[in-house]
N, C-alpha and C positions, 0 to 999 in steps of 0.2 A: 482296594486300588488307590493309588496315590492321586490326590487332587490338590492343586494349588489354585486358589481363587483370589484374584486381585480385585480391589475396589478403591474408590476415592478419586478416580480420575474425573476430568471435566474441563470446563472452560474457565479460564482465569485471565485477568488482565495482567499486562506486564508489570512486574514488581510485586505481584501477589504471591500467595502461598497455597500449597496443597499438601495433604498428607495421604500417601498411599498406604494401603494395608494388603497383606497377602496371608490368607488363612490356609494352613496346611492340614491335611488329613491323610491317613493311610501310611504314614511313615513315622519313624522315631525322630521327631523334629529336632530335638536337642542334639542329635548326633550329626546334623548336617550344617556345613557352612551354607549361608544363604546370600543370594545376590539379587540385585536389580539390574536389568538391562533395558535398553531402549532402542527403538528403531523408527527413524523418520522416513518418510516417503523417498524412495530412490537411494537410500543409504543403507549401509550394512548395520546389523545389530551391534551395539557397543555396550561394554560393561560400564555401568554408572557407579555402583557401589557394592561392596562386599563386606560381610560380617562373618567372623569366624565362629566356631563353636563357643558357646558361653559368652560371646561378644567381646572376647579379649582383644581382638584385632579388627580394625576397620580400614578399608582402603577406598579411595574415591578417584574417579576420573578427574584429571586436572580441570576440566571445564566446569565441574560442579563443586570443587573444594571450597569450603567456607560458606556454601549456600545450602547444600543438602546434608542430611544426617540420616544414617541408617541405624536402626535399632531392632532388637528382638525381644519377645516375651515368650520364653519357653513354656511357661505355664498355660499360655493361650495358643501355643503353636502358631504364632503370628510374627511376621517381620514387617517393619514399617520403613517408609521413606518419607521424611519430612523435607519438603522442597520449598525454599524461600527465595525471594528475589528472582522470580521466574522471568525469563525472557523468551522471545519467539523461537530462539534456537533450542529451547528445551522441549518444544512441542514434538511429540512422538507417541508411539504406543510403548507403554512401559510393561515389562515382563518380569515376573518373579521366577527365580531359579533356585532349586535345591540340588546340590551336586556333591556327592562323596567320591564317586569314581565314574568312569565312563558308563558303567553298567547302571549305576544309581544316579541318574541325571534326569530331573523332572522340571517341567515348565508349566507355568500358568497360561491362561488364554490371552492375557494382556488387558490393559486398561488405557484408554485414550486420554492424553493430556493435550489440551489446546491452549495456547497462550496468544491472546489477541485482544486488542482494544475495540 
């Protein structure tokens, strides 16, 4: 069975950094584009960053460009999100997603990121 397990969330001060990880199992990780989404209270889930198979292409939401970096290690079946210069607007539950088609679409349970002084 497919599992995506996020980790690395927590409380950070404004201007600080966090690195999120998502460890995947039960799927052929290298064949999946991977994404990070986030959802803040009262808001819809939004795409934060996406990385293609083999990491050839990356895309970012305008709000995180230049501050966040998505990367993947296919040998470890893991995708990362390096988040720098965090601000309170970045606070949300962050979710990992593996999606090849509508049928092959998997989500993690989420990890909480809180940005507060």
